[in-house]
C-alpha positions as CSV (number, residue, x, y, z in Angstrom):
1,X,97.5,15.7,237.3
2,X,99.1,17.5,234.4
3,X,100.4,21.0,234.8
4,X,98.1,23.8,233.7
5,X,99.1,26.1,230.9
6,X,99.5,29.0,233.4
7,X,102.4,27.3,235.2
8,X,104.5,28.4,232.3
9,X,107.2,26.1,231.1
10,X,109.8,23.8,232.4
11,X,111.0,23.8,228.8
12,X,114.6,23.4,227.7
13,X,117.9,25.2,227.9
14,X,117.7,28.7,229.3
15,X,114.5,28.4,231.3
16,X,115.3,28.8,235.0
17,X,112.0,27.7,236.3
18,X,112.6,24.1,235.5
19,X,112.0,22.0,238.6
20,X,114.6,19.4,239.6
21,X,114.0,15.9,238.2
22,X,113.2,13.2,240.7
23,X,115.8,10.4,240.7
24,X,115.1,7.4,238.6
25,X,113.7,4.4,240.3
26,X,111.7,6.4,242.9
27,X,108.3,5.7,241.2
28,X,107.6,9.4,241.0
29,X,106.2,10.4,237.6
30,X,107.0,13.9,236.5
31,X,104.2,16.2,235.4
32,X,104.0,17.0,231.7
33,X,105.8,20.3,230.9
34,X,103.7,23.4,231.1
35,X,104.9,24.4,227.5
36,X,103.4,21.1,226.2
37,X,100.1,21.8,227.9
38,X,100.1,25.4,226.5
39,X,100.8,24.1,223.0
40,X,98.1,21.5,223.5
41,X,95.6,24.2,224.3
42,X,96.6,26.1,221.2
43,X,96.2,23.0,219.1
44,X,92.9,22.1,220.7
45,X,91.3,25.4,219.8
46,X,92.9,25.5,216.3
47,X,91.8,22.0,215.6
48,X,88.2,22.9,216.4
49,X,88.6,25.5,213.7
50,X,90.3,23.2,211.2
51,X,88.0,20.2,211.7
52,X,84.9,22.3,211.3
53,X,86.0,23.0,207.7
54,X,87.5,19.5,207.1
55,X,84.2,17.9,208.3
56,X,82.1,19.6,205.6
57,X,84.7,19.9,202.9
58,X,84.3,16.6,201.0
59,X,80.5,16.9,200.8
60,X,80.7,20.6,200.0
61,X,83.1,20.0,197.0
62,X,81.8,16.7,195.7
63,X,78.0,17.2,196.3
64,X,77.7,20.9,196.6
65,X,80.1,22.0,193.8
66,X,80.0,18.8,191.7
67,X,83.7,18.0,191.8
68,X,84.6,14.6,190.3
69,X,86.4,12.0,192.4
70,X,89.6,12.4,190.3
71,X,89.5,16.2,190.7
72,X,88.8,15.8,194.4
73,X,91.7,13.4,194.8
74,X,94.0,16.0,193.2
75,X,92.6,18.7,195.5
76,X,92.8,16.4,198.5
77,X,96.4,15.6,197.6
78,X,97.2,19.3,197.2
79,X,95.5,19.9,200.6
80,X,98.0,17.4,202.2
81,X,101.0,18.0,200.0
82,X,100.9,21.8,200.1
83,X,102.6,21.5,203.5
84,X,105.7,19.8,202.1
85,X,107.9,22.8,201.2
86,X,106.4,25.0,203.9
87,X,107.3,22.4,206.5
88,X,111.0,22.5,205.4
89,X,111.0,26.3,205.3
90,X,109.3,26.6,208.7
91,X,111.8,24.2,210.3
92,X,114.8,25.8,208.7
93,X,113.8,29.3,209.5
94,X,112.9,28.4,213.1
95,X,116.2,26.7,213.7
96,X,118.2,29.4,212.0
97,X,116.6,32.3,213.7
98,X,116.0,30.5,217.0
99,X,112.5,31.9,217.0
100,X,110.3,28.8,216.9
101,X,107.3,30.4,218.6
102,X,107.3,33.3,216.1
103,X,107.5,31.0,213.1
104,X,104.7,28.8,214.5
105,X,102.6,31.8,215.3
106,X,102.9,33.1,211.7
107,X,101.6,29.7,210.4
108,X,98.7,29.8,212.8
109,X,97.8,33.4,211.8
110,X,97.9,32.5,208.1
111,X,95.6,29.5,208.6
112,X,93.2,31.7,210.5
113,X,93.0,34.3,207.7
114,X,92.3,31.5,205.2
115,X,89.0,30.6,207.1
116,X,87.6,34.0,206.1
117,X,88.9,33.7,202.6
118,X,86.8,30.7,202.1
119,X,83.7,33.0,202.1
120,X,84.9,34.6,198.9
121,X,85.8,31.3,197.1
122,X,83.0,30.2,194.9
123,X,84.6,27.7,192.6
124,X,86.3,24.4,193.4
125,X,89.7,25.6,192.4
126,X,89.3,28.9,194.2
127,X,88.6,26.8,197.3
128,X,91.7,24.8,196.4
129,X,93.9,27.8,196.3
130,X,92.6,28.9,199.8
131,X,93.2,25.4,201.1
132,X,96.7,25.4,199.8
133,X,97.4,28.6,201.6
134,X,95.8,27.2,204.8
135,X,98.0,24.1,204.5
136,X,101.0,26.3,203.9
137,X,100.3,27.9,207.3
138,X,100.0,24.4,208.8
139,X,103.3,23.4,207.3
140,X,105.0,26.5,208.7
141,X,103.8,25.9,212.2
142,X,104.0,22.1,212.6
143,X,107.8,21.5,212.8
144,X,108.6,24.5,215.1
145,X,105.7,23.5,217.4
146,X,106.8,19.9,217.5
147,X,110.4,21.1,218.2
148,X,109.1,23.1,221.1
149,X,107.4,20.0,222.5
150,X,110.5,17.8,222.0
151,X,112.8,20.4,223.6
152,X,110.4,20.8,226.6
153,X,110.8,17.2,227.9
154,X,113.5,14.6,228.4
155,X,114.2,12.0,225.7
156,X,112.7,9.1,227.6
157,X,109.3,10.9,227.9
158,X,109.0,12.0,224.3
159,X,106.2,9.6,223.5
160,X,104.2,10.6,226.6
161,X,104.6,14.3,225.8
162,X,103.6,14.0,222.2
163,X,100.7,11.7,223.3
164,X,99.4,14.3,225.7
165,X,99.7,17.0,223.0
166,X,98.0,14.9,220.4
167,X,95.2,14.0,222.8
168,X,94.5,17.6,223.4
169,X,94.8,18.3,219.7
170,X,92.3,15.5,219.1
171,X,89.9,16.9,221.6
172,X,89.6,19.8,219.3
173,X,89.2,17.4,216.3
174,X,86.4,15.8,218.3
175,X,84.6,19.1,219.0
176,X,85.1,20.6,215.5
177,X,82.7,18.3,213.6
178,X,80.1,18.6,216.4
179,X,80.3,22.4,216.2
180,X,80.0,22.2,212.4
181,X,77.0,19.9,212.7
182,X,75.3,22.3,215.1
183,X,76.0,25.3,212.8
184,X,74.8,23.4,209.7
185,X,71.7,22.4,211.6
186,X,70.9,25.9,212.9
187,X,72.1,28.3,210.1
188,X,70.3,28.9,206.9
189,X,73.5,29.6,205.0
190,X,75.3,26.8,206.7
191,X,78.6,26.7,205.0
192,X,79.3,30.4,205.3
193,X,78.4,30.2,209.0
194,X,80.8,27.3,209.5
195,X,83.6,29.4,207.9
196,X,83.0,32.4,210.2
197,X,82.8,30.4,213.4
198,X,86.0,28.5,212.3
199,X,87.8,31.8,211.9
200,X,86.9,33.0,215.4
201,X,88.2,29.7,216.9
202,X,91.5,30.0,214.9
203,X,92.0,33.6,216.0
204,X,91.6,32.5,219.7
205,X,94.3,29.9,219.1
206,X,96.7,32.6,217.9
207,X,96.0,34.6,221.0
208,X,96.6,31.6,223.3
209,X,100.0,31.0,221.6
210,X,101.1,34.6,222.1
211,X,100.1,34.7,225.8
212,X,101.0,31.3,227.2
213,X,103.7,29.5,225.0
214,X,107.4,30.1,225.8
215,X,110.1,29.9,223.2
216,X,113.3,27.9,223.6
217,X,116.8,28.6,222.5
218,X,119.5,26.0,221.6
219,X,122.1,28.5,220.5
220,X,125.4,28.2,222.4
221,X,126.5,31.7,223.6
222,X,130.2,31.1,223.2
223,X,130.0,29.8,219.7
224,X,128.8,32.4,217.2
225,X,126.6,31.1,214.4
226,X,127.9,31.4,210.9
227,X,125.1,31.9,208.5
228,X,127.0,31.3,205.3
229,X,126.6,27.8,203.9
230,X,124.9,26.7,207.1
231,X,121.9,25.4,205.2
232,X,124.1,23.0,203.3
233,X,125.9,21.9,206.4
234,X,122.5,21.3,208.1
235,X,121.3,19.1,205.3
236,X,124.5,17.1,205.3
237,X,124.2,16.7,209.1
238,X,120.6,15.5,208.8
239,X,121.4,13.1,206.0
240,X,124.2,11.6,208.1
241,X,122.1,11.4,211.3
242,X,121.9,7.7,212.2
243,X,118.4,6.3,211.8
244,X,116.8,9.5,210.3
245,X,117.0,8.6,206.5
246,X,115.6,5.2,207.3
247,X,112.7,6.7,209.3
248,X,111.9,9.1,206.4
249,X,111.8,6.2,204.0
250,X,109.5,4.2,206.2
251,X,107.1,7.1,206.7
252,X,107.1,7.8,202.9
253,X,106.5,4.1,201.9
254,X,103.6,3.7,204.3
255,X,102.2,7.2,203.4
256,X,101.7,6.3,199.7
257,X,99.3,3.5,200.6
258,X,97.4,5.4,203.3
259,X,94.0,6.4,202.1
260,X,92.9,9.9,202.9
261,X,90.3,10.3,205.7
262,X,88.1,12.3,203.3
263,X,87.8,9.3,200.9
264,X,87.1,6.9,203.7
265,X,84.3,9.2,205.0
266,X,82.8,9.4,201.5
267,X,82.9,5.6,201.2
268,X,81.2,5.3,204.6
269,X,78.6,7.9,203.7
270,X,77.7,5.9,200.5
271,X,77.7,2.6,202.3
272,X,75.4,3.9,205.0
273,X,73.3,6.2,202.7
274,X,73.9,8.9,205.4
275,X,72.0,12.2,205.1
276,X,74.3,15.1,204.3
277,X,73.5,16.9,207.5
278,X,75.0,14.0,209.5
279,X,78.2,13.8,207.4
280,X,80.3,16.0,209.7
281,X,79.7,13.5,212.5
282,X,81.8,10.8,210.8
283,X,85.2,12.3,212.0
284,X,83.9,12.2,215.6
285,X,84.4,8.5,215.9
286,X,87.9,8.8,214.6
287,X,88.7,11.7,217.0
288,X,87.2,9.7,219.9
289,X,89.5,6.8,219.3
290,X,92.5,9.0,218.8
291,X,91.7,11.0,222.0
292,X,91.3,7.8,224.2
293,X,94.4,6.1,222.9
294,X,97.0,8.8,222.2
295,X,98.5,9.0,225.7
296,X,98.4,5.2,226.4
297,X,100.0,4.4,223.1
298,X,102.6,7.2,223.5
299,X,103.6,5.7,226.9
300,X,103.6,2.2,225.3
301,X,106.0,3.5,222.6
302,X,108.3,5.0,225.2
303,X,108.5,1.6,227.0
304,X,108.6,-0.9,224.1
305,X,109.8,1.1,221.1
306,X,108.4,3.7,218.9
307,X,108.9,2.1,215.5
308,X,107.1,-1.1,216.5
309,X,104.1,0.9,217.7
310,X,104.2,2.9,214.5
311,X,104.1,-0.2,212.4
312,X,101.4,-1.8,214.5
313,X,99.3,1.4,213.9
314,X,99.4,0.7,210.2
315,X,98.3,-2.9,210.9
316,X,95.3,-1.4,212.6
317,X,94.6,0.7,209.5
318,X,94.8,-2.4,207.4
319,X,92.1,-4.0,209.6
320,X,89.9,-0.9,209.0
321,X,90.2,-1.3,205.2
322,X,89.4,-5.0,205.4
323,X,86.3,-4.3,207.5
324,X,85.1,-1.6,205.2
325,X,85.5,-3.9,202.2
326,X,83.6,-6.8,203.7
327,X,79.9,-7.4,203.3
328,X,79.3,-6.2,206.8
329,X,80.9,-2.8,206.0
330,X,77.6,-1.2,205.4
331,X,76.2,-1.7,208.9
332,X,76.3,1.0,211.5
333,X,78.3,-1.2,214.0
334,X,80.9,-1.9,211.4
335,X,81.1,1.8,210.4
336,X,81.7,2.7,214.1
337,X,84.5,0.1,214.3
338,X,86.1,1.5,211.2
339,X,86.1,5.0,212.6
340,X,87.5,3.8,216.0
341,X,90.2,1.8,214.2
342,X,91.1,4.9,212.2
343,X,91.5,6.8,215.4
344,X,93.7,4.1,216.9
345,X,95.8,4.3,213.7
346,X,96.5,8.0,214.3
347,X,97.1,7.5,218.0
348,X,99.8,4.9,217.2
349,X,101.5,6.9,214.4
350,X,101.1,10.7,214.5
351,X,102.8,11.7,217.7
352,X,104.8,8.4,217.9
353,X,106.5,9.2,214.6
354,X,107.7,12.6,216.0
355,X,108.7,10.9,219.3
356,X,110.8,8.5,217.3
357,X,112.5,11.2,215.3
358,X,113.1,13.7,218.1
359,X,115.8,11.9,220.0
360,X,117.7,11.2,216.8
361,X,118.2,15.0,216.1
362,X,120.7,17.5,217.5
363,X,118.9,20.2,219.4
364,X,119.9,23.0,217.0
365,X,118.4,21.1,214.1
366,X,115.3,19.8,215.9
367,X,112.7,21.7,213.8
368,X,114.5,21.0,210.5
369,X,114.8,17.3,211.2
370,X,111.2,16.9,212.2
371,X,110.2,18.9,209.2
372,X,112.1,16.5,206.9
373,X,110.3,13.5,208.4
374,X,106.9,15.3,208.1
375,X,107.6,16.3,204.5
376,X,108.5,12.8,203.4
377,X,105.2,11.6,204.7
378,X,103.2,14.6,203.3
379,X,104.6,14.1,199.8
380,X,103.9,10.4,199.9
381,X,100.3,11.1,201.0
382,X,99.9,13.6,198.2
383,X,100.9,10.9,195.7
384,X,98.6,8.5,197.5
385,X,95.6,10.8,197.2
386,X,96.2,11.3,193.5
387,X,96.5,7.5,192.9
388,X,93.4,6.7,195.0
389,X,91.4,9.4,193.2
390,X,92.4,8.0,189.8
391,X,91.6,4.4,190.9
392,X,88.2,5.5,192.2
393,X,87.5,7.2,188.8
394,X,88.4,4.2,186.7
395,X,87.7,1.2,188.9
396,X,85.1,2.5,191.3
397,X,85.3,3.0,195.0
398,X,85.5,-0.7,195.8
399,X,88.2,-1.4,193.4
400,X,90.2,1.6,194.6
401,X,90.0,0.5,198.2
402,X,90.9,-3.1,197.3
403,X,94.1,-1.9,195.6
404,X,94.9,0.3,198.5
405,X,94.4,-2.6,200.9
406,X,96.7,-4.9,198.9
407,X,99.3,-2.1,198.7
408,X,99.3,-1.5,202.4
409,X,99.6,-5.2,203.2
410,X,102.6,-5.6,200.9
411,X,104.4,-2.4,202.1
412,X,103.7,-3.1,205.7
413,X,105.1,-6.7,205.4
414,X,108.2,-5.4,203.6
415,X,108.8,-2.6,206.1
416,X,108.3,-4.9,209.1
417,X,110.7,-7.5,207.7
418,X,113.3,-4.8,207.1
419,X,112.8,-3.4,210.6
420,X,113.4,-6.8,212.1
421,X,116.4,-7.5,209.9
422,X,118.1,-4.2,210.8
423,X,117.2,-4.4,214.6
424,X,116.1,-0.8,214.4
C-alpha cells in the first residue's frame, strides 16, 4: 500500500521523519514517499479542472466560435508553447530561493484564476490570451513540482515515483472529461457551467498543496549562496551536465513530430461523426490507458532503462497514427485502440522523461534542469502544432497526418540509431 498524504513526507535533505531504508536484496519494497502522494492528490484535483476545459476546448473554438484549422493550430501551439519561458523562470526562481512549494503554488493559483477569466472571454483570441496565462501558471508550477518529486525519493526509484504521480494526475484527467460531459448534458449554458466547476476544482487543488505538501531544501548551511552571476554559472553547469544536452535534443526532435491531442480528437470526431455532446469523452480512453500503464512502465524504465522506454513510447504513438490513417480508422473499435495507444504513449514518456533527467542533475539545480528539458519539448511541440495546423489547412486532415506519421518514423529511427551508437 502506498502512503497516504497525511503521513507527511519522507522527502529529502532536512526532513527528520524519513524512515530508514531497508537494505538492498531483502525483497522489501519501500512505500512511495508521502510528499509524492500529496503532490499526486494536488495534481489529480487540478487535472480534473484542467481537463474539463481541455475536453470542450477544440469543439468550442472550431465549431462554436468558427476558428479555422490554421488559427486553431496557432492557438493550440500557443497553449503548449506558452509554458516555455515560464518553465525556465519557475525552475530558476525555485532553485534560487529554495522555495519550490511557493513557486509551484503561485502557478497553481494563477491557473485557477484563469478558469474564471474564461467566462469573460468572448472571442477566439481573448480565449487564447486567457489560455496563455493558464499555461504560464502551468509552466511556473511544473518544474518545482517535479523537483519536489525527484528530491523525495532515491535515484533508483525515480521512475516508480513519477509513475505513481502521473497515474494520480491521470486519474484527474480521466475524471475531468466525464465531469465536463455531465455538466454539458445537464446545464443550459453548458460552457459557462464547465468553467465555473473547473475553477472550484482548481481552487481545491491550491488548498491541498498548502495543507499537505512539504517543501525541501538543498542549500548547504556552511556554504553561503552568492547571488551575483549565479544564473550564468547555473546555465554553464547545466550545459556541461553529462547526458542532459542530448536528452533535451531527443525530446525536442520527437516533440516536433508529435501531433497535439486536440487535433487527434478532432480527426476522430470527424471519422466517427460523433455528436458534439460526446466529444468530451474522447480523452477518457487516453486517460484510461495512461492511468493503467503509468506505474508499470515507470517501474519498467527503472529496471531496463528510461531512454529505451521513452523511445518505445513514441513507437506506440506511431502505431496510433498508422491505425488512424488506415481504412479501419473510422470504426469504433479502432478509435478505442487509438485512444488507448495514445494513453500508453504518455505513460511511457511523460514521467519517464523526468525520471531520466532527474538523476543527471545536481540537487541545487534540480528544478532548473527539469525546466530546461520540459522547455525543449514544449517549444518543439509549439512548432509542431503550427506545422500540423498549416498542413491541415493546405493538404487536408489526411495529408497532414500522413506527413506527421512519416516525420515521426524518420525521426524515431534516427534517434534510436543515435541512442544505440552512443550506448546512452
